[in-house]
Each structure stands twice: as structure tokens, then as C-alpha cells.
One Martini backbone bead per residue (centre of mass of N, CA, C, O) as a GRO file, in nm:
protein
  330
    1MET     BB    1   0.103   0.040   0.012
    2ASN     BB    2   0.025   0.376   0.010
    3ARG     BB    3   0.159   0.636   0.182
    4GLN     BB    4  -0.002   0.949   0.296
    5VAL     BB    5   0.010   1.312   0.324
    6LEU     BB    6  -0.241   1.529   0.408
    7LEU     BB    7  -0.430   1.813   0.384
    8ALA     BB    8  -0.674   1.890   0.643
    9SER     BB    9  -0.582   2.187   0.734
   10ARG     BB   10  -0.558   2.528   0.794
   11PRO     BB   11  -0.351   2.727   0.947
   12GLN     BB   12  -0.368   2.919   1.258
   13GLY     BB   13  -0.067   2.977   1.243
   14PRO     BB   14   0.074   2.739   1.366
   15VAL     BB   15   0.170   2.436   1.307
   16THR     BB   16   0.000   2.120   1.320
   17GLU     BB   17  -0.083   1.785   1.322
   18GLU     BB   18  -0.388   1.842   1.251
   19ASN     BB   19  -0.326   1.941   0.941
   20PHE     BB   20  -0.301   1.626   0.911
   21ARG     BB   21  -0.323   1.317   0.708
   22LEU     BB   22  -0.311   0.963   0.720
   23VAL     BB   23  -0.291   0.735   0.446
   24GLU     BB   24  -0.420   0.467   0.242
   25GLN     BB   25  -0.318   0.339  -0.087
   26ALA     BB   26  -0.294   0.241  -0.383
   27ILE     BB   27  -0.063   0.165  -0.605
   28PRO     BB   28   0.012   0.319  -0.869
   29ALA     BB   29  -0.007   0.327  -1.233
   30PRO     BB   30   0.154   0.376  -1.513
   31GLY     BB   31   0.144   0.540  -1.799
   32ASP     BB   32   0.208   0.680  -2.070
   33GLY     BB   33   0.513   0.840  -2.005
   34GLU     BB   34   0.551   0.698  -1.725
   35VAL     BB   35   0.641   0.672  -1.370
   36LEU     BB   36   0.735   0.466  -1.100
   37VAL     BB   37   0.799   0.569  -0.759
   38ARG     BB   38   1.020   0.503  -0.494
   39ASN     BB   39   1.055   0.669  -0.209
   40GLU     BB   40   1.345   0.770   0.008
   41TRP     BB   41   1.325   1.092   0.003
   42LEU     BB   42   1.222   1.384   0.195
   43SER     BB   43   1.168   1.726   0.170
   44LEU     BB   44   1.206   1.992   0.402
   45ASP     BB   45   1.045   2.330   0.374
   46PRO     BB   46   0.951   2.650   0.434
   47TYR     BB   47   0.752   2.692   0.189
   48MET     BB   48   0.520   2.502   0.286
   49ARG     BB   49   0.370   2.698   0.465
   50GLY     BB   50   0.255   2.878   0.233
   51ARG     BB   51   0.106   2.634   0.081
   52MET     BB   52  -0.118   2.613   0.323
   53ASN     BB   53  -0.226   2.868   0.211
   54ASP     BB   54  -0.506   3.067   0.079
   55VAL     BB   55  -0.303   3.225  -0.137
   56LYS     BB   56  -0.142   3.429  -0.324
   57SER     BB   57   0.128   3.325  -0.539
   58TYR     BB   58   0.384   3.150  -0.729
   59VAL     BB   59   0.191   2.921  -0.628
   60PRO     BB   60  -0.025   2.710  -0.568
   61PRO     BB   61  -0.213   2.575  -0.331
   62VAL     BB   62  -0.283   2.347  -0.123
   63GLN     BB   63  -0.528   2.123  -0.120
   64LEU     BB   64  -0.776   1.988   0.037
   65GLY     BB   65  -0.686   1.642   0.043
   66ALA     BB   66  -0.392   1.679  -0.052
   67VAL     BB   67  -0.086   1.619  -0.120
   68MET     BB   68   0.191   1.710   0.001
   69VAL     BB   69   0.449   1.897  -0.084
   70GLY     BB   70   0.748   1.773  -0.244
   71GLN     BB   71   1.061   1.672  -0.264
   72THR     BB   72   1.213   1.374  -0.421
   73VAL     BB   73   1.389   1.064  -0.370
   74GLY     BB   74   1.442   0.770  -0.598
   75GLU     BB   75   1.298   0.472  -0.761
   76VAL     BB   76   1.244   0.306  -1.028
   77VAL     BB   77   0.990   0.039  -1.082
   78GLN     BB   78   0.827   0.170  -1.331
   79SER     BB   79   0.823   0.197  -1.695
   80ARG     BB   80   0.663   0.421  -1.973
   81ASP     BB   81   0.958   0.541  -2.042
   82ALA     BB   82   1.233   0.527  -2.247
   83SER     BB   83   1.424   0.709  -2.047
   84PHE     BB   84   1.348   0.478  -1.837
   85LYS     BB   85   1.444   0.255  -1.568
   86SER     BB   86   1.475   0.020  -1.361
   87GLY     BB   87   1.664   0.170  -1.092
   88ASP     BB   88   1.650   0.456  -1.124
   89LYS     BB   89   1.769   0.754  -1.013
   90VAL     BB   90   1.539   1.015  -0.881
   91LEU     BB   91   1.401   1.343  -0.929
   92THR     BB   92   1.114   1.482  -0.763
   93SER     BB   93   0.746   1.596  -0.706
   94LEU     BB   94   0.556   1.380  -0.503
   95GLY     BB   95   0.572   1.416  -0.207
   96TRP     BB   96   0.393   1.281   0.076
   97GLN     BB   97   0.511   0.973  -0.021
   98LEU     BB   98   0.604   0.644  -0.123
   99TYR     BB   99   0.444   0.677  -0.394
  100GLY     BB  100   0.471   0.770  -0.760
  101VAL     BB  101   0.348   0.947  -1.039
  102ALA     BB  102   0.533   1.046  -1.341
  103ARG     BB  103   0.636   1.229  -1.579
  104GLY     BB  104   0.924   1.215  -1.753
  105SER     BB  105   0.947   1.537  -1.779
  106GLN     BB  106   0.947   1.541  -1.436
  107VAL     BB  107   1.218   1.382  -1.439
  108THR     BB  108   1.539   1.339  -1.270
  109ARG     BB  109   1.836   1.205  -1.326
  110ILE     BB  110   2.076   1.072  -1.096
  111ASP     BB  111   2.415   1.096  -0.972
  112THR     BB  112   2.565   0.861  -0.714
  113ALA     BB  113   2.882   0.857  -0.736
  114SER     BB  114   2.973   1.143  -0.596
  115VAL     BB  115   2.684   1.166  -0.446
  116PRO     BB  116   2.431   1.136  -0.260
  117ALA     BB  117   2.106   1.133  -0.309
  118SER     BB  118   2.010   1.341  -0.079
  119TYR     BB  119   2.171   1.595  -0.198
  120TYR     BB  120   1.937   1.662  -0.414
  121LEU     BB  121   1.779   1.808  -0.158
  122GLY     BB  122   2.026   2.012  -0.115
  123ILE     BB  123   2.334   2.109  -0.201
  124VAL     BB  124   2.252   1.994  -0.515
  125GLY     BB  125   1.979   2.134  -0.494
  126MET     BB  126   1.752   2.372  -0.429
  127PRO     BB  127   1.910   2.500  -0.199
  128GLY     BB  128   2.180   2.526  -0.348
  129MET     BB  129   2.063   2.687  -0.605
  130THR     BB  130   1.956   2.922  -0.440
  131ALA     BB  131   2.228   3.018  -0.346
  132TRP     BB  132   2.364   3.049  -0.624
  133PHE     BB  133   2.167   3.246  -0.760
  134GLY     BB  134   2.129   3.461  -0.542
  135LEU     BB  135   2.414   3.543  -0.517
  136ASN     BB  136   2.523   3.572  -0.820
  137GLU     BB  137   2.259   3.737  -0.949
  138ILE     BB  138   2.209   3.949  -0.700
  139GLY     BB  139   2.450   3.983  -0.494
  140LYS     BB  140   2.728   4.011  -0.622
  141PRO     BB  141   3.005   3.934  -0.518
  142LYS     BB  142   3.308   4.081  -0.380
  143ALA     BB  143   3.602   4.100  -0.307
  144GLY     BB  144   3.603   4.217   0.041
  145GLU     BB  145   3.329   4.179   0.117
  146THR     BB  146   3.027   4.180   0.310
  147LEU     BB  147   2.835   3.896   0.436
  148VAL     BB  148   2.489   3.835   0.535
  149VAL     BB  149   2.336   3.545   0.690
  150SER     BB  150   2.061   3.378   0.756
  151ALA     BB  151   2.025   3.079   0.860
  152ALA     BB  152   2.336   2.961   0.846
  153SER     BB  153   2.280   2.634   0.911
  154GLY     BB  154   2.125   2.597   0.677
  155ALA     BB  155   2.067   2.488   0.355
  156VAL     BB  156   2.121   2.773   0.243
  157GLY     BB  157   2.309   2.948   0.433
  158SER     BB  158   2.556   2.756   0.430
  159VAL     BB  159   2.618   2.795   0.121
  160VAL     BB  160   2.643   3.100   0.100
  161GLY     BB  161   2.890   3.141   0.295
  162GLN     BB  162   3.082   2.954   0.128
  163LEU     BB  163   3.064   3.104  -0.147
  164ALA     BB  164   3.161   3.369  -0.037
  165LYS     BB  165   3.448   3.275   0.031
  166ILE     BB  166   3.522   3.181  -0.257
  167ALA     BB  167   3.490   3.497  -0.346
  168GLY     BB  168   3.631   3.676  -0.097
  169CYS     BB  169   3.466   3.708   0.153
  170ARG     BB  170   3.298   3.810   0.429
  171ALA     BB  171   3.142   3.580   0.656
  172VAL     BB  172   2.818   3.633   0.818
  173GLY     BB  173   2.627   3.487   1.060
  174ILE     BB  174   2.295   3.383   1.155
  175ALA     BB  175   2.202   3.206   1.463
  176GLY     BB  176   2.059   2.952   1.695
  177GLY     BB  177   2.301   2.921   1.896
  178LYS     BB  178   2.614   2.797   1.982
  179ALA     BB  179   2.626   2.535   1.810
  180LYS     BB  180   2.561   2.668   1.538
  181CYS     BB  181   2.785   2.882   1.540
  182ASP     BB  182   3.024   2.679   1.566
  183TYR     BB  183   2.969   2.548   1.302
  184VAL     BB  184   2.987   2.783   1.110
  185VAL     BB  185   3.293   2.852   1.185
  186ASN     BB  186   3.452   2.566   1.230
  187GLU     BB  187   3.325   2.411   0.961
  188LEU     BB  188   3.242   2.632   0.741
  189GLY     BB  189   3.426   2.918   0.761
  190PHE     BB  190   3.332   3.149   0.892
  191ASP     BB  191   3.419   3.442   1.047
  192ALA     BB  192   3.119   3.476   1.168
  193CYS     BB  193   2.860   3.456   1.450
  194VAL     BB  194   2.523   3.529   1.543
  195ASP     BB  195   2.337   3.502   1.837
  196HIS     BB  196   1.992   3.560   1.857
  197LYS     BB  197   1.955   3.435   2.160
  198ALA     BB  198   2.139   3.654   2.325
  199GLY     BB  199   2.018   3.967   2.278
  200ARG     BB  200   2.265   4.102   2.060
  201VAL     BB  201   2.246   4.166   1.761
  202PHE     BB  202   2.336   4.445   1.677
  203ASP     BB  203   2.605   4.450   1.828
  204ASP     BB  204   2.729   4.185   1.713
  205LEU     BB  205   2.705   4.263   1.417
  206ARG     BB  206   2.877   4.518   1.421
  207ALA     BB  207   3.131   4.370   1.522
  208ALA     BB  208   3.130   4.163   1.264
  209CYS     BB  209   3.089   4.463   1.082
  210PRO     BB  210   3.310   4.715   1.046
  211ALA     BB  211   3.242   4.768   0.717
  212GLY     BB  212   2.982   4.655   0.696
  213VAL     BB  213   2.712   4.580   0.450
  214ASP     BB  214   2.686   4.442   0.111
  215VAL     BB  215   2.539   4.159   0.181
  216CYS     BB  216   2.204   4.028   0.201
  217PHE     BB  217   2.083   3.700   0.303
  218GLU     BB  218   1.740   3.644   0.330
  219ASN     BB  219   1.562   3.386   0.552
  220VAL     BB  220   1.375   3.544   0.791
  221GLY     BB  221   1.331   3.825   0.886
  222GLY     BB  222   1.221   4.079   1.050
  223GLU     BB  223   1.449   4.151   1.283
  224MET     BB  224   1.691   4.069   1.108
  225LEU     BB  225   1.647   4.262   0.872
  226ASP     BB  226   1.618   4.527   1.034
  227THR     BB  227   1.900   4.519   1.144
  228THR     BB  228   2.070   4.490   0.886
  229LEU     BB  229   1.979   4.767   0.761
  230ARG     BB  230   2.162   4.942   0.964
  231LEU     BB  231   2.446   4.833   0.807
  232MET     BB  232   2.417   4.920   0.524
  233ASN     BB  233   2.565   4.998   0.235
  234SER     BB  234   2.626   5.156  -0.020
  235PHE     BB  235   2.509   4.978  -0.286
  236SER     BB  236   2.366   4.742  -0.168
  237ARG     BB  237   2.245   4.403  -0.119
  238VAL     BB  238   1.927   4.224  -0.118
  239VAL     BB  239   1.828   3.889  -0.060
  240VAL     BB  240   1.495   3.763  -0.079
  241CYS     BB  241   1.435   3.426   0.014
  242GLY     BB  242   1.312   3.455   0.332
  243LEU     BB  243   1.035   3.455   0.598
  244ILE     BB  244   1.007   3.259   0.857
  245ALA     BB  245   0.921   3.461   1.093
  246GLU     BB  246   0.626   3.508   0.918
  247TYR     BB  247   0.462   3.241   0.861
  248ASN     BB  248   0.297   3.218   1.165
  249ALA     BB  249   0.197   3.503   1.157
  250THR     BB  250  -0.101   3.705   1.216
  251GLN     BB  251   0.103   3.950   1.194
  252PRO     BB  252   0.278   4.173   1.049
  253TYR     BB  253   0.573   4.300   1.030
  254GLY     BB  254   0.714   4.621   1.149
  255TYR     BB  255   0.904   4.802   0.971
  256THR     BB  256   1.185   5.054   1.055
  257ARG     BB  257   1.433   5.047   0.811
  258LEU     BB  258   1.357   5.134   0.499
  259ARG     BB  259   1.524   5.401   0.474
  260SER     BB  260   1.785   5.258   0.398
  261VAL     BB  261   1.718   5.204   0.098
  262LEU     BB  262   1.723   5.504   0.024
  263VAL     BB  263   1.993   5.623   0.146
  264ASN     BB  264   2.174   5.356   0.019
  265ARG     BB  265   2.070   5.236  -0.250
  266ILE     BB  266   1.929   4.975  -0.229
  267ARG     BB  267   1.920   4.643  -0.361
  268MET     BB  268   1.596   4.473  -0.359
  269GLN     BB  269   1.534   4.116  -0.395
  270GLY     BB  270   1.351   3.874  -0.494
  271MET     BB  271   1.354   3.495  -0.478
  272ILE     BB  272   1.308   3.229  -0.725
  273VAL     BB  273   1.447   2.938  -0.848
  274PHE     BB  274   1.261   2.900  -1.101
  275ASP     BB  275   1.389   3.139  -1.281
  276TRP     BB  276   1.646   2.907  -1.329
  277GLN     BB  277   1.566   2.633  -1.470
  278ASP     BB  278   1.750   2.644  -1.736
  279ARG     BB  279   2.021   2.627  -1.508
  280TYR     BB  280   2.051   2.391  -1.317
  281ALA     BB  281   2.293   2.227  -1.434
  282GLU     BB  282   2.502   2.442  -1.376
  283ALA     BB  283   2.478   2.452  -1.073
  284ARG     BB  284   2.497   2.143  -1.004
  285ASP     BB  285   2.787   2.106  -1.119
  286ALA     BB  286   2.928   2.305  -0.939
  287LEU     BB  287   2.852   2.187  -0.665
  288VAL     BB  288   2.975   1.917  -0.700
  289ARG     BB  289   3.267   2.015  -0.733
  290HIS     BB  290   3.284   2.139  -0.450
  291VAL     BB  291   3.229   1.888  -0.288
  292VAL     BB  292   3.449   1.700  -0.393
  293ALA     BB  293   3.681   1.925  -0.319
  294GLY     BB  294   3.592   2.032  -0.017
  295LYS     BB  295   3.434   2.336  -0.030
  296LEU     BB  296   3.168   2.188   0.064
  297LYS     BB  297   2.972   2.168   0.345
  298TYR     BB  298   2.746   1.923   0.518
  299ARG     BB  299   2.415   1.888   0.674
  300GLU     BB  300   2.197   1.644   0.823
  301SER     BB  301   1.839   1.621   0.916
  302VAL     BB  302   1.699   1.312   1.037
  303ILE     BB  303   1.392   1.147   0.981
  304ASP     BB  304   1.159   0.868   1.033
  305GLY     BB  305   0.902   0.859   0.839
  306ILE     BB  306   0.603   0.970   0.721
  307GLU     BB  307   0.453   1.014   0.989
  308ASN     BB  308   0.698   1.240   1.079
  309ALA     BB  309   0.668   1.494   0.886
  310PRO     BB  310   0.506   1.701   1.050
  311ARG     BB  311   0.715   1.729   1.279
  312GLY     BB  312   0.946   1.821   1.098
  313LEU     BB  313   0.822   2.085   1.011
  314ILE     BB  314   0.764   2.215   1.274
  315GLY     BB  315   1.065   2.216   1.367
  316LEU     BB  316   1.173   2.386   1.135
  317LEU     BB  317   0.991   2.642   1.206
  318ARG     BB  318   1.146   2.654   1.498
  319GLY     BB  319   1.459   2.579   1.456
  320GLU     BB  320   1.549   2.256   1.532
  321ASN     BB  321   1.723   2.216   1.308
  322PHE     BB  322   2.043   2.072   1.170
  323GLY     BB  323   2.018   2.149   0.880
  324LYS     BB  324   1.898   1.944   0.647
  325GLN     BB  325   1.567   1.848   0.612
  326LEU     BB  326   1.478   1.503   0.641
  327VAL     BB  327   1.300   1.210   0.513
  328ARG     BB  328   1.312   0.868   0.576
  329LEU     BB  329   1.154   0.606   0.374
  330ALA     BB  330   1.392   0.361   0.314
   0.00000   0.00000   0.00000
């Protein structure tokens, strides 16, 4: 039987396990041009919280009673597309379920000879490519500049900081707790990391950025973005990648430092990785090369079982994960 997690209700504020329902269905059969995939790994990502709301966004919301969205990595068990055969390892977007059918055009074969299959949901997958395109296409870092990235120990932020170091920048992270900050500096090689739980974000960030901030890669929003705006240099860049601090809020955050955008002529741009879909292979190949060369380090936070996916997402939205959050399905 196929086990699936459906969206049972829309959250009012923080996500709860009651917003989901676990069901069993017959394993589907592929039609012409389709493949049946047994999912092995499920990615959990902050954007999923937005997809649970019935609001206009860059993609449609998940419908009540539908399988929760999400990228998966798995193995083809039956193929009716000549491009794929049984046993192929593939990247798909089949969501929170053990098995799924997808058209061959919506499936990407992956090479697990150089990196593990799960990496295609993290450092060489959507989060890594988000970091790659957001930093290089919008942030445009230059050697000698200072970059600040929030959620610095997470799947996107950890890659952003390391890529900034490769580009010759001073990389400063913001993370929650001493353990995460120590990891960001001692293992990922950032120059500094500010612990936002210590209660001195502005003072600590100012001390870590004596020459001001040239690039802000924003994953959190709210107080973190408002604080960083106070330290931005003239003609600096802000990449708005995520606003996780606001996803569960019932009232929007009241920003107080937007004047800095005007005074410092800051270029601020939102980014969705889909905008570079035709260049995914370029980013993925570059990221794989950096990983194989030991220039990019990576950490995964893994929970087991499709039934625990709701708990994993709830923990992710609370900042309880350490590294890329995955669900092991097989």
C-alpha cells in the first residue's frame, strides 16, 4: 500500500499535527510516458508553510485533501517512458508519499557516483541552487566585501556563506544558539556568527561587520532583516530568499528601517529559484564539483518515517533542525 500525508486543514498561526492526515491508498500504476517511483527521501522546506495557506503566491496553494507538496528522491520501479528504466535513481516532486507516478518530462535522473542521493534534495539540489543563483545573480559578491546571511546553519544559508568565502568575501552568519554558531564558524569556515538567541543581535552584528554590510542574504525576515538594514553600506544588495520568522505570524511584522533602502540606495530583490530553471544543470554541476573538491561542507538532519513528516516540518519552522531537514522513507 501507498502511505500518504494529506493537508487536512489550513493552519491558523503555527502549524500543528492536526493540520495533516495520514492515509493508505493502492500503489498507482503508470500510464504511457510515465514512471512509478518508490520514494526514498523527502525534503522538508520552509516554503511548505506558505503553500498551506489559501492565498495568492508564485505557485498555487495545496488543496485540502491533497498530498502535501515536496521534492523527493527515489528509485524507478516501473517505467512506461523509454528514457527511464527500473532501478534508475531520480529526483521528482511527488510530495509526502511512499510511491508516486510522474510524467517522464517531470523526472530528473541523478548520478549518485559522486554524491549521495539525498544531497540532491539539499546542497546540490533546490536549496543549494537557491544559494547559487540568489548569491551570484542578485547578491553579486565581490572579493573584500562583507556578506551577512541569516539562518546560516540551514540548508540554504550554509551554502551561501561558503560560496561567499570562495568568492573572497567576509562571511558573517546569524544562527540560533551556540552550537549552531560554533558549527558555522568552526566547520563551515565563516568569519563570524551572531547568536540571535543571546539578545544582542545589533551590537554583535555591528562588531562582526566593522566595515558594514555589502550583501544581505535574507532567509528569516522580521527583526533579523530590520537589524541588518541598519548596517547596510551604500549601493549594497539584499537578496530576499525567505521570511520564515513571519510564516506563522497572524500579523505582519512592522519594519522600521526601510528608510535605509532609500538613503543607501540599496538594491533589494526577492528570489524564487524557479526563475533559473533552464540553468539548473549549470548550478548543480558547479555545486557537485565544489562538494567533491571539499570546498562545500554539508549537514543533514534526518527523521525516519512518512508518519513523522508533520513533526519534522513543525520542528523546522521552529528552528529545531540542524542542517538540511529530510525524512528517510526507505
